[in-house]
C-alpha positions in Angstrom: -11.4 -46.1 5.3 -13.4 -45.8 1.7 -11.3 -46.0 -1.3 -12.0 -43.3 -3.9 -12.1 -43.8 -7.5 -9.6 -41.5 -9.4 -12.6 -39.3 -11.1 -14.2 -39.0 -7.5 -11.2 -37.7 -6.2 -10.3 -35.3 -8.9 -13.9 -33.8 -8.5 -13.0 -33.5 -4.6 -10.0 -31.6 -5.1 -11.0 -29.5 -7.7 -14.1 -28.0 -5.6 -11.6 -27.8 -2.8 -9.2 -25.8 -5.1 -11.7 -23.7 -6.1 -12.8 -22.6 -2.4 -9.2 -22.2 -1.4 -9.2 -19.6 -4.5 -11.8 -18.0 -3.3 -10.4 -17.4 0.4 -7.3 -16.2 -1.0 -9.0 -13.8 -3.6 -11.2 -12.3 -0.7 -8.0 -11.9 1.7 -5.9 -10.2 -1.5 -9.0 -7.9 -1.8 -9.1 -6.9 1.7 -5.2 -6.5 1.8 -5.1 -4.2 -1.1 -7.2 -1.6 0.5 -5.5 1.5 0.8 -4.4 2.5 4.1 -5.0 6.2 5.2 -2.4 8.3 6.8 -2.2 11.9 8.1 1.2 13.0 9.2 2.5 9.7 9.6 -1.0 8.8 12.0 -3.7 6.2 10.8 -6.7 7.3 9.9 -10.1 5.2 9.7 -12.9 5.5 8.3 -16.8 4.6 9.5 -16.6 1.3 8.0 -13.1 0.6 9.6 -14.2 1.9 12.9 -17.3 -0.3 13.1 -15.8 -3.4 12.0 -12.9 -2.7 14.5 -15.2 -1.9 17.5 -17.8 -4.3 16.3 -20.7 -1.5 16.6 -23.3 0.0 14.0 -23.4 3.1 12.4 -25.8 4.7 14.6 -23.8 3.7 17.5 -20.8 5.1 16.4 -22.9 8.4 15.3 -23.7 8.4 19.0 -20.0 7.9 20.0 -19.2 11.2 17.9 -22.1 13.0 19.5 -20.4 11.8 23.0 -17.5 13.6 22.0 -15.2 11.2 19.6 -13.2 13.6 17.4 -13.6 12.9 13.7 -12.6 15.0 10.8 -14.4 15.3 7.7 -12.7 15.4 4.2 -14.8 15.3 0.9 -18.0 14.4 2.6 -16.0 11.4 4.0 -15.6 11.1 7.7 -12.1 9.8 9.0 -10.8 8.9 12.7 -7.5 9.5 13.8 -6.0 6.4 15.5 -4.8 8.4 18.5 -8.6 10.2 19.1 -9.9 6.4 19.3 -7.8 5.2 21.9 -8.2 8.4 23.9 -12.1 8.2 23.5 -12.4 4.6 24.2 -10.2 4.8 27.3 -12.3 8.3 28.3 -15.9 6.7 27.3 -15.6 3.1 29.0 -13.8 4.3 32.3 -16.6 6.5 32.5 -19.1 4.1 32.0 -17.7 2.0 34.8 -17.4 5.0 37.1 -21.1 5.6 36.5 -22.1 2.1 37.4 -19.8 2.0 40.5 -21.5 5.1 41.7 -25.1 3.7 41.1 -23.7 0.6 43.1 -22.4 2.9 45.7 -25.6 5.0 46.2 -28.0 1.8 46.7 -25.8 0.3 49.5 
């Protein structure tokens, strides 16, 4: 173990504290984002859905084109939590069925 002098230790602790404050600030900022609700049901905007599903905005547009229900208010698009769940179940079950049909037809 290498002994640290007081000045080195304090400089290290100061840098560490700055990093902790940055992380806490980022978490506070994220937590303060207002959540939207409609009749008690959580609404997600485009950014929320993209982050939640780890998809691009273009993929989200494709999902809307393929039947994902959405609501537009003041030029902003929202998705009900229930609609997201239903679409995910329907879309990805359909993908699995399509690949199974393709495999079965090859046999």
